[in-house]
C-alpha positions as CSV (number, residue, x, y, z in Angstrom):
1,X,-5.2,55.3,-20.4
2,X,-2.0,53.6,-20.9
3,X,-2.7,50.3,-22.7
4,X,1.0,49.2,-22.6
5,X,1.1,49.1,-18.8
6,X,-2.3,47.2,-18.6
7,X,-0.9,44.6,-21.1
8,X,2.3,44.2,-19.2
9,X,0.4,43.7,-15.9
10,X,-1.7,41.0,-17.5
11,X,1.3,39.4,-19.0
12,X,3.1,39.3,-15.7
13,X,0.0,37.9,-14.0
14,X,-0.2,35.2,-16.6
15,X,3.6,34.3,-16.1
16,X,3.1,34.1,-12.3
17,X,-0.1,32.1,-12.6
18,X,1.8,29.6,-14.9
19,X,4.7,29.4,-12.5
20,X,2.5,28.6,-9.5
21,X,0.5,25.9,-11.6
22,X,3.8,24.4,-12.5
23,X,5.0,24.2,-9.0
24,X,1.5,22.8,-7.9
25,X,1.9,19.9,-10.7
26,X,5.5,19.2,-9.6
27,X,4.3,18.9,-5.9
28,X,1.4,16.5,-6.8
29,X,3.6,14.2,-9.0
30,X,6.4,14.0,-6.4
31,X,3.8,13.3,-3.7
32,X,2.1,10.5,-5.7
33,X,5.4,8.9,-7.1
34,X,7.3,9.0,-3.8
35,X,9.4,5.9,-2.9
36,X,7.3,5.2,0.0
37,X,4.2,5.1,-2.3
38,X,6.0,2.8,-4.7
39,X,7.1,0.3,-1.9
40,X,3.7,0.2,-0.4
41,X,2.3,-0.7,-3.8
42,X,4.9,-3.3,-4.3
43,X,4.2,-4.8,-1.0
44,X,0.6,-5.0,-1.4
45,X,0.9,-6.6,-4.9
46,X,3.6,-9.1,-3.8
47,X,1.7,-10.1,-0.7
48,X,-1.5,-10.5,-2.5
49,X,0.1,-12.8,-5.0
50,X,1.6,-14.8,-2.0
51,X,-1.7,-15.1,-0.5
52,X,-3.2,-16.3,-3.9
53,X,-0.4,-19.0,-4.0
54,X,-1.1,-20.1,-0.5
55,X,-4.8,-20.5,-1.1
56,X,-3.9,-22.8,-4.0
57,X,-1.6,-25.1,-2.1
58,X,-3.2,-28.0,-0.4
59,X,-2.5,-28.7,3.3
60,X,-1.0,-26.4,5.9
61,X,1.7,-23.8,5.1
62,X,3.4,-21.0,6.8
63,X,5.5,-18.4,5.2
64,X,7.7,-15.7,6.7
65,X,8.1,-12.4,4.9
66,X,11.2,-11.0,6.4
67,X,11.6,-7.6,8.0
68,X,14.2,-6.4,5.4
69,X,11.8,-7.0,2.5
70,X,8.8,-5.4,4.2
71,X,10.0,-2.3,5.9
72,X,12.2,-0.2,3.6
73,X,10.8,3.2,4.1
74,X,7.4,1.8,5.3
75,X,7.7,2.8,9.1
76,X,4.4,3.0,10.8
77,X,2.6,1.4,7.7
78,X,-0.3,-1.2,8.2
79,X,-1.3,-4.2,6.2
80,X,-4.9,-4.9,6.1
81,X,-6.2,-8.6,5.1
82,X,-9.8,-8.9,4.1
83,X,-11.9,-11.7,2.6
84,X,-10.6,-11.1,-0.9
85,X,-8.3,-8.2,-0.8
86,X,-5.0,-7.0,0.8
87,X,-4.3,-3.3,1.3
88,X,-1.3,-1.3,2.6
89,X,-1.8,2.0,4.4
90,X,0.9,4.5,5.0
91,X,-0.7,5.5,8.3
92,X,-3.2,3.9,10.8
93,X,-6.4,3.3,8.6
94,X,-9.6,5.1,9.7
95,X,-13.1,3.2,9.7
96,X,-14.4,3.2,6.2
97,X,-11.1,4.6,4.8
98,X,-9.8,3.3,1.3
99,X,-6.2,2.5,0.3
100,X,-4.3,3.5,-2.8
101,X,-2.4,0.2,-2.5
102,X,-5.0,-2.5,-2.7
103,X,-4.8,-5.8,-4.6
104,X,-7.3,-8.7,-4.8
105,X,-6.8,-12.5,-4.7
106,X,-9.2,-15.3,-5.4
107,X,-10.8,-16.4,-2.2
108,X,-11.6,-20.1,-1.5
109,X,-14.9,-21.3,0.1
110,X,-13.1,-24.0,2.2
111,X,-10.5,-21.6,3.7
112,X,-11.8,-18.8,6.0
113,X,-9.6,-15.7,5.8
114,X,-9.2,-14.0,9.2
115,X,-9.6,-10.3,8.9
116,X,-6.4,-8.7,10.2
117,X,-5.0,-5.2,10.5
118,X,-1.4,-5.3,11.6
119,X,1.7,-2.9,11.7
120,X,4.3,-3.9,9.1
121,X,7.3,-5.6,10.2
122,X,8.3,-9.4,9.7
123,X,5.0,-10.8,8.3
124,X,3.9,-14.4,8.8
125,X,1.2,-15.9,6.6
126,X,-0.3,-19.1,8.0
127,X,-2.8,-21.3,6.3
128,X,-4.5,-24.3,7.9
129,X,-8.3,-24.3,8.0
130,X,-8.0,-20.5,8.2
131,X,-5.7,-18.1,6.5
132,X,-4.2,-15.3,8.8
133,X,-1.3,-12.9,8.9
134,X,0.6,-11.8,12.1
135,X,3.9,-10.3,13.3
136,X,4.8,-13.5,15.2
137,X,5.0,-17.1,13.9
138,X,2.1,-19.2,15.0
139,X,3.8,-22.4,14.6
140,X,7.4,-23.5,15.1
141,X,9.5,-22.5,12.0
142,X,10.8,-25.4,9.9
143,X,14.3,-24.8,8.3
């Protein structure tokens, strides 16, 4: 039996396995840290802070979040507003699905939050007795 040939085969297999693992790790890192993922995370955090601020303001308020700030590379992305959180999905959310880009805000008892799921374009946040988000302004814009 030739021990040297067996050892070389084992060494070659180890090197090939290491290369495959390295490519797998690089693929996972690139997928998780993509520009789209970073923009979705930023949008979720920014809009949840916006909602938190709106809930702290007395009276009625409407804020437009312009198209050029929301889209970037987020085509066909969805924004979901719930009772105490805001999520961004990179594709249409399925029932009971979770988002990697979810941020929480402090809800108020006197303002009802309307659950919404909308495609991301220009976003309008409106607070009167309720807080809602839509793609069209609900009230005439004041300049």
